[in-house]
N, C-alpha and C positions, 0 to 999 in steps of 0.2 A: 504494499499499499505506498510507504514511505517513498520506495524507488520511483512508482509511478506518480505520484506528487513532484518529486523532481525534476522528470522527465517534463511534465506538464508545466511547471513553473520555468524550465530551460525555454521549451518549446516555445512559451507567452513570452520572454523576454526576448529570444531572437525575433519573433516577429515584432515585437517594439522597437527593436533595434532598425529593422527594414522600414516600419513606417516611418520612425523619425526621420531616416536618411531621404525618403522619397518627400517627404515634405521640403527638403533643400534642393529638389533636381531643377529647380527654375529660378538657381543663382544667377545673377544677372554676367552677362559675357558681351563682350565687345565686338564680337563678330557676328553679323547678322546672318540670316538663316540663308539670304540668296550667297552672300558670300561663301556660306561653309558648302554650299551645295557645290558653287563653281571650283571650289579648291578640288573636290572629289571628281568632277566633273574633267577637269584638266587634268589630273593625276589617272584619270582611267579606272578608277575605283567603282564609278556607275556610270553607264554607259549613257544615259540623258539625264534630264533633270525633269523630265515629267511624270508626270502619276505619282506625285510624292507622299498621297495618304493612302495609295494600295499597301496592302500588309505583301511582304518578303517572304518569299518560299524560302525554305534552306539551302536548295540548289541555288537559288540567284545569290543568298549571302555567302555560300562558299566561294562565288567569285569576285565577290566583294572583298572577302577576307584575303584571299591569296592575292590580289591586286594591289592589297596594301601592305604585303608580305615582303622581303626579301628576295621572294620568289616570283615576284611579279613580271619578269621578262623571260621566265625560263619554263613556263607551261608547255608539255608537249602535246599537242593534240593527238599525235600518234599512240600516245602512250596513255590510252583512255581503258584500259583492262582494268573493269573495278570487282574489287571482292563483295560489292551490294549486290544482292541480288533484285532489288527493286531501283538500280540505276542503271539505264542503259547505255550500251559501251560507247555509242553513237551521238549520245546526249552533249550539246554544246558546253555543259556543266560537268560531265562526266571527269575531265583531267583536274579539274578546280576541289571536286569534292575528293578525289583520290588524294591529291597533295594536304587539302586541309585536316584530313582526318589522320593521315600519315605523320604531319608534324602536331598533332595534336591540339590543331586550330577549333575543331571541332569534334564531336563525340559521335558515335555511332549507336545503333540500337542492337538488342539482343537478337538473335537469329540471323545475323549477316545482314540488316536491315540499316538504310540513312534516312529513309522517309525525307526522300528529295521535296515532293510537292507539300508537305508541309509547312505552315507557316514557321517563322524562327519568331524564337523568344527570348525576353530580354535577358534569362540568365545562360542563353547561347550567346549573347552577345559579351557579357559580361567575361566570359570562359574565353571568347576568342581575344578579345583586346588585351586581355591580362595576358595571355600566353603569347603574343606578340611582343609585349614588353618586357618577355622573358621571366614571366613569374612560372612557377611549378606547382603540382599539389603537394608536394611537402612542404611548401609555403604557408599553406591553410591548416590548421586545426579545427577539430571538430566537423561540425558542417560544413563541405567544401561550396556548397552553393551560397550559405550563409556569408564564409569568409569572402568569398571573390566579391562578392555584392558589396559586403563593408569596405573592402580595399577601395574598389571600383568607386564608390561614394568617397572617400576618402582623397582618391586622387581627382576629384573633380570632372570624373568622366561620365556623370550621371546631368551634366548642365542640359536643361533643355528637353529634358526624355520625361515625359509624365506618362510613366509607366508602372505597372507592379513586375516583381520578378518573373510570375509566369505568365505573363502577357504577351501576345504577340506583338511584333514591330511592324510600324510602317517604313516606308524607304526614306521618310524625313527622320525618323528615330535611329534607323542606322546610318544616317548620315552624321548625326549630332554626336551619336556613339564614339564614330571612327574618327571624325575631325578632331575630337575631345582626346582621342587616343594618340593621334599622329602629334598634336603638340604637349604631351605626357611625357615625360623624362623615362627614359629607359631604364629596369632595373640595375640600379648598382652605378648609373652615370649620370652627368649633368648635363646629357643631350638630349633635346627632344626627340621622339622616335622617329617624326617625319622627315628630319633633316638628317636620319643615318641611314635610311632608305631611300630618299628621293635627294638627289644630290643639288637639285636646282629649288629645293624648297627651303624657306628658311623662318624663322620666329622673330616677329617685331617686337618694338620695345612694349606694346600692350600685351605680350604673350601669346597673340594670334598669328595664323600662319599668313605668310606673303608666298602668293602663288605666281607671282609674274614671272619667276623663271622657270616655272612649270608650263606658261605660254609659249616662252622661245625654243622649249626642247621639242614642243610638238609642231615648229615653224618647218615649212617646207618652202625651199628656194634657195637662192635665188633666180628668179625666171627675167626674161625680158619679153616686153610688150612693146612691139613697134606700131607705128601708125599706119592703120590700112588690117590691120591685126583684130580679129575679134574675140576680145577680152573673154565673153561668156563661155566661149568653146575652150578655153585656158585653164578655168577653175572646176574641179569635179565637185561645186554645190551651185543652187542657185544664183548665181550673182545679184538679183534684184533684190533677194532678201538678205544679203550680205551685209557687213560692219567694214567701210572702207574708211582707212586713214591716209592722207599722203603726208608725210615727213612728219608723222605724228598728230596730225590735225583731220579731225572728222570731216568728210566728204560724200556728196552723194556720187552716185554713179555718173549723173550726167556731168558733173565737176572735173570728175576724174578722166573721161571721154575728151574732154577740153583742153585738159591739161597735156593729155596725150598727143593730141594734134597739133599743140602749141609746142612742146617739146621733140615732138618726133620719136620719143621712145621713153618708157617708165620702166624701171627695176619693182619688182613685186615678191612678194614672199606672201604664204596663205598659212591659216590653221583650221584644218578640215573640223576640227572640234567645236570652235567657237565659232566657225563660219564668219571668219574675218580677214581681210586682205590689208596687209602693209604695203603702201606703195611708196617709192621713191624717187624725188627728182635727182638732179646733182645737189649734193648736199649729205648730210648726217644719215645715216641707215640705223641699223639696230643698235648701236652702240655710238658715243660720242666720238669713239676714235676711227671708227668705220665708214668711210666714204664711196659717194658713186662719180664716177666722172668718165668723160668721152675724151679720145686723143687720137692723134696719132701717132705709130709707132715708127722712131727713128733710129734705133739701133736694138739688135738682140745679141747680149753678152755670154761667150761662153767661160767654163773654168779652165784654165791653164792644163789642168791635169785631165779633163774630160769634155771634149769636144764635141760630146753626144746630147748632153743636158744643160741646158741654159740656166742661168742664175741670176741674171738680171738685164732690165729690158730699159731702153729710154723711151718715154712719150711725153711729147711737145716738150722735147729738150730737160724732162725731168727724170731722174733715176729711181726705179722702184726693184724690190726684189722679187724672186718668185716663190710661192708656197705650194706645195703640195704636187704630186706626181700629175696629175692632169693638169695641171695650170702651166707646168713645166711642158709636158708635152705639145700643149696647144701652141707655146712657141718656138718648138723645135723645128729641125727640118722638116719634119714627117707631119708636124701638125698643121692645123688652120691660119695661124696666125702670122703674117710674113711683115717684113720692114714694109712701110708705106700704107698699110693697111691701118681703116679708122676703125677704134674699137670702143667698146664699153665694158669698162672695171669696175671692181670692186676691190678696194684697197683698204689695209689697216694701217693709219697713221704711225711713222715711226716714233718712239719715245727716245732716243738718242739723236737723230737727224743725220747722223752720219754712219758709214758702215764700211768694214776694208771690203775693197775688189779684189776679188780671188781672181779677173780676168787679166793681173796683172798693170792694171792702172793707175794701182795706188788707192788712196782711200777719199771715196766720194760722197757727196751728200745724197742721203734717198729720202724721196718722199714717205716710204712706206712699203709694205708687203701687197703684193697683188694677192687676192684668195680666188676671184673667178672674173674670166675674160671673155667677151664674146665679139664676134664680128658684127660692126654696125652698117649693114644693107640695110637702106630704107625703103619701106614699101609704100607707095601711095594707093 
């Protein structure tokens, strides 16, 4: 009788702890919901920002949690043989489920089942996030579920999640939980988890995630658009609904085409995830040290010890070094760019302003290093 009373009191105290923590789940945070969602979208943890109030299946959550892990770029779709009888090996989630359970990010059920179509619960989220942070079963005494939830809340990973421990989670709940986990320090470390897994993610002075670097990592380009070419055919999404920036300033498609006709060419990058197009005229591109320019090739220089691979060029009487095998090949004897050609090129400005010329002409002043170069044949 006494043993039963102790068990009842213990259970009651556990429930009280959980309820008390739950009441603090609306702690104010600097980052708004839209920003949190966008961070996970750019990180490819979620595939779109729609249906935020829909419940998330365990299969869908397996993808989210693996995409938030160090294995985010190493999932093999060919290696989808599963130990679970209720998971189709041809499913788009099969590889994620296999990895999530293998690494202990998610648990399975007795009888070799994963139950991929059931909705994910709050206790699933706490297990996954803490596992990614490096916490193991041995870190918790007594009830594993209660212990994990207590730590989850004490680390403020419950911010903006208004659910009980066994409740099903919406996509919005999952976004908030994973976002909170990304900015939480790894077990035994002073570094936020997100900065250790995503090299272009940082934490700002408010303690929230800065996703600007993620935007850059998803950029494709640079590409050249010349007068007379159809811009809509060069972009892999609907250009009418795209966000367009010219030298960092928001512009309409009509303004962009007007600039194209005036300039004769534009350099552009695009981000398929955010459906954004970054267009540049002559001037600053992605960084303050990266420039777009047009000019005539005066000379192409080769190393005294290597007469096959060019090392430096002179364009409009200014010197530039060459970076990368593709660029060096373009300026070589077998390449497409020769002395006298007018080209469009992108270069990184030199920090020193001078460089030793290994062609034997001594030290010369260099404007920078060319990273991309294109023949300028204007279309009308």
